[in-house]
C-alpha positions as CSV (number, residue, x, y, z in Angstrom):
1,M,16.9,21.9,104.0
2,T,13.5,21.1,102.3
3,C,9.9,22.4,102.9
4,S,7.1,20.1,102.9
5,N,3.4,21.6,102.9
6,N,0.2,19.8,104.2
7,N,-3.2,21.1,103.2
8,N,-5.2,19.6,105.3
9,R,-7.1,22.4,107.4
10,E,-9.1,19.8,109.3
11,D,-6.0,20.0,111.5
12,I,-5.8,23.2,112.3
13,N,-8.2,24.9,115.1
14,A,-9.5,27.6,112.5
15,T,-10.8,31.2,113.8
16,K,-11.6,34.5,112.5
17,N,-7.9,35.6,113.3
18,D,-6.1,33.1,111.8
19,H,-4.5,34.8,109.1
20,F,-3.0,37.5,111.5
21,G,1.0,37.5,111.9
22,S,4.0,37.7,109.6
23,I,6.7,35.2,109.1
24,G,9.9,36.4,107.9
25,L,13.3,38.2,108.8
26,H,13.4,41.6,109.9
27,G,16.5,43.5,110.5
28,Y,19.1,46.2,109.2
29,W,22.7,47.0,108.8
30,G,25.1,50.3,109.7
31,E,24.2,52.7,112.3
32,R,21.7,53.3,113.7
33,G,19.9,56.4,114.5
34,A,17.7,58.1,116.8
35,F,14.9,57.4,114.6
36,G,16.0,54.1,113.5
37,P,18.5,52.8,111.0
38,S,20.7,54.7,108.9
39,F,20.0,53.2,105.8
40,G,16.7,51.7,106.7
41,Y,15.4,48.2,107.5
42,L,16.2,45.1,105.3
43,N,12.9,42.8,105.2
44,D,12.7,39.0,103.9
45,G,8.8,38.0,104.6
46,F,7.4,35.0,103.7
47,A,4.1,35.8,105.2
48,Y,2.2,39.1,106.6
49,N,-1.6,38.9,107.5
50,D,-1.8,36.0,105.2
51,V,-0.7,33.0,107.3
52,D,-3.9,30.7,106.8
53,E,-2.8,30.5,103.6
54,K,0.7,30.3,103.6
55,V,1.6,27.9,106.4
56,S,0.1,24.4,107.6
57,E,0.9,21.7,109.9
58,G,3.8,20.0,109.7
59,M,5.3,22.9,107.5
60,V,9.1,24.2,107.4
61,V,9.7,27.1,106.5
62,C,13.8,28.1,105.7
63,A,15.1,31.1,105.1
64,D,18.7,32.5,103.9
65,Y,19.8,34.3,107.2
66,R,23.4,35.9,107.0
67,G,24.1,37.4,110.4
68,P,27.4,38.7,112.2
69,E,28.9,35.1,112.1
70,Q,28.8,35.2,107.9
71,T,28.5,38.7,106.5
72,A,29.4,39.8,103.0
73,V,31.6,42.9,102.8
74,T,32.2,44.5,99.2
75,L,35.2,47.6,99.0
76,K,35.7,49.7,96.1
77,F,39.4,50.6,95.2
78,S,41.2,52.4,92.7
79,A,44.6,51.3,91.2
80,R,46.6,53.7,88.9
81,V,48.9,51.7,86.5
82,S,52.0,53.5,85.7
83,A,53.7,54.4,82.3
84,N,56.0,51.4,82.5
85,S,52.9,48.5,82.2
86,I,51.4,49.6,79.1
87,G,50.7,47.1,76.9
88,T,51.7,44.6,79.3
89,D,49.5,42.4,81.7
90,N,49.5,42.8,85.4
91,M,48.7,41.0,88.3
92,L,46.7,42.5,91.2
93,S,46.3,40.9,94.1
94,V,44.3,41.3,97.4
95,E,44.6,39.7,100.5
96,T,41.9,40.1,103.7
97,Q,41.3,38.6,107.3
98,Y,39.1,38.9,109.8
99,A,39.3,38.2,113.7
100,D,39.2,34.4,113.9
101,S,39.5,33.8,110.2
102,E,41.4,32.4,107.5
103,L,43.5,34.7,105.5
104,V,42.2,34.7,102.0
105,S,43.7,36.0,98.4
106,V,42.3,36.7,95.5
107,S,44.0,37.8,92.4
108,Q,43.1,39.1,88.7
109,T,44.9,39.8,85.8
110,I,44.9,43.5,84.7
111,S,45.3,44.1,80.8
112,T,46.5,47.5,79.8
113,P,46.1,48.2,76.8
114,S,48.7,50.0,74.3
115,N,48.0,53.4,73.4
116,I,49.5,52.4,69.4
117,T,47.3,50.8,67.4
118,I,48.8,49.4,64.0
119,A,47.5,48.3,60.6
120,D,48.0,45.2,58.5
121,M,50.3,44.9,55.9
122,A,50.0,43.3,52.8
123,D,52.2,40.2,51.5
124,M,54.9,41.5,49.4
125,M,57.2,40.6,46.6
126,M,60.3,41.4,45.1
127,E,63.6,40.0,43.4
128,E,66.9,38.3,45.0
129,N,69.9,40.5,45.7
130,T,67.6,43.6,45.2
131,T,66.5,45.9,47.8
132,L,62.8,46.8,48.3
133,E,62.4,50.9,49.6
134,G,60.3,53.3,50.7
135,L,58.0,50.9,52.7
136,T,55.9,52.6,55.5
137,V,53.2,51.2,57.7
138,M,50.3,52.8,58.9
139,Y,49.5,53.4,63.0
140,N,47.7,55.3,65.6
141,D,49.0,56.5,68.7
142,V,46.4,58.4,70.9
143,K,48.9,60.0,73.0
144,G,50.8,61.3,69.8
145,T,54.0,61.0,71.5
146,A,57.4,60.3,69.6
147,N,57.6,56.9,68.3
148,G,60.2,54.5,67.0
149,M,60.0,51.3,64.5
150,M,61.8,48.1,64.4
151,V,61.9,45.7,61.5
152,S,62.8,42.0,61.7
153,G,62.8,38.8,60.1
154,E,65.2,36.1,58.8
155,N,67.4,35.9,55.9
156,I,67.1,40.0,55.6
157,T,68.4,43.2,56.9
158,A,66.1,46.1,57.5
159,E,67.2,49.9,57.6
160,V,64.5,52.7,59.4
161,T,64.6,56.1,58.0
162,G,62.2,58.2,60.1
163,E,58.6,56.6,59.0
164,T,60.1,54.7,56.4
165,F,62.1,50.9,55.8
166,S,63.7,49.3,53.1
167,I,64.3,45.3,53.0
168,T,67.3,43.8,51.6
169,P,67.8,40.1,51.7
170,D,70.7,38.4,52.5
171,A,73.0,38.1,49.1
172,D,72.2,34.9,46.8
173,W,69.3,34.0,49.4
174,Y,65.7,33.6,47.9
175,G,62.5,32.2,49.2
176,T,59.8,33.2,52.0
177,T,60.1,34.9,55.4
178,E,58.2,36.1,57.9
179,V,58.8,39.8,58.5
180,T,57.3,41.9,61.6
181,V,57.0,45.9,61.8
182,T,56.7,46.9,65.6
183,V,56.0,50.5,66.4
184,H,56.4,51.3,70.0
185,D,56.9,54.4,72.5
186,M,60.5,56.1,72.6
187,A,60.0,56.5,76.2
188,Y,58.2,53.3,77.2
189,P,59.0,50.4,74.6
190,S,56.3,48.3,76.2
191,D,53.6,50.6,75.0
192,S,53.5,49.5,71.4
193,A,52.2,47.2,68.5
194,S,53.0,44.6,66.1
195,T,51.9,43.6,62.2
196,S,53.6,40.8,60.5
197,F,53.4,39.9,56.7
198,M,55.1,37.4,54.3
199,L,58.2,38.1,52.0
200,T,58.7,36.4,48.9
201,V,62.4,36.8,47.4
202,N,62.3,35.5,44.0
203,S,65.4,33.7,42.6
204,D,67.3,35.5,39.5
205,G,67.4,32.4,38.0
206,V,71.7,32.8,38.4
207,D,73.5,30.3,40.4
208,S,75.8,31.7,42.9
209,T,79.1,31.1,42.6
210,P,81.1,29.3,45.2
211,P,83.9,31.0,47.4
212,A,87.5,30.2,45.2
213,E,89.7,27.9,47.4
214,E,92.3,28.8,49.2
215,V,95.6,27.2,48.0
216,A,97.9,26.7,50.7
217,P,101.9,28.6,49.3
218,D,104.7,26.1,48.7
219,E,106.9,26.1,51.5
220,A,110.4,27.0,50.7
221,P,113.1,24.4,51.5
222,A,114.7,24.9,54.9
223,K,118.2,26.9,54.3
224,S,121.2,24.4,55.4
225,D,124.3,25.4,57.5
226,S,126.5,23.0,56.2
227,G,127.4,24.2,53.1
228,G,129.1,27.6,54.9
229,S,130.6,25.4,57.7
230,M,132.2,23.2,54.7
231,G,132.9,26.4,52.7
232,I,134.9,27.9,56.1
233,F,136.3,24.4,56.5
234,S,138.3,24.5,53.2
235,L,139.9,27.7,53.4
236,I,140.8,27.1,56.6
237,L,142.7,23.7,54.9
238,L,143.8,26.0,51.9
239,G,145.6,28.0,54.6
240,L,147.3,25.3,56.0
241,L,148.6,24.0,52.5
242,G,150.0,27.4,51.9
243,A,152.0,27.9,55.1
244,S,153.1,24.3,54.8
245,R,154.7,24.7,51.5
246,R,156.0,28.4,52.4
247,R,158.1,26.5,55.1
248,K,159.2,23.7,52.5
249,L,160.8,26.5,50.8
250,H,162.2,27.9,53.3
């Protein structure tokens, strides 16, 4: 709604008391005691004893009224984040509904920072078919709890020993790969921090020897049972011939 103002005073019957009066809103919220509202009155005034200077014929005064049918409520509460949620983003949803009103839902993402911070690591270089040993990473844990370390990357194998680690590239591999180092709480692994660096493995100039081709063994000729059968058959024939000759001699 807009307000118009007409300063033509000729249309107003001026009197010596035409400045008296007030225009505005007057109220309170909360409980009311014997001597008035417990939290005092709320006032939104437009004119007070200067009405003749504030209004004129045809003017409309607009007010931003918030009453029982439109009320703003401010609620405060606290939420405890469990140790399992440290270092993660958690969604908080609040639903509210009053009598004869629609359900209103409000969601907010709450980020829970990790207790561990880790420093950047410089890029590294090494030779093919060697091992980079005694590597360390600087970090800080505000809780001072027991922590573990993980090292990962393509074409490498890492071994962690306490607060140090070593890196061994795959056999005969050279090139560049990204290595990620993560320090985490031993009891709550989500409480962690990571840093990455580039590892360059220089070639040793020796071509890798391809594996020897497997030679299939010679197949032995299959043994035939015909020779044995013929041998037995020949012995039988010789036996029969000998018997027939003995019969003739007799």
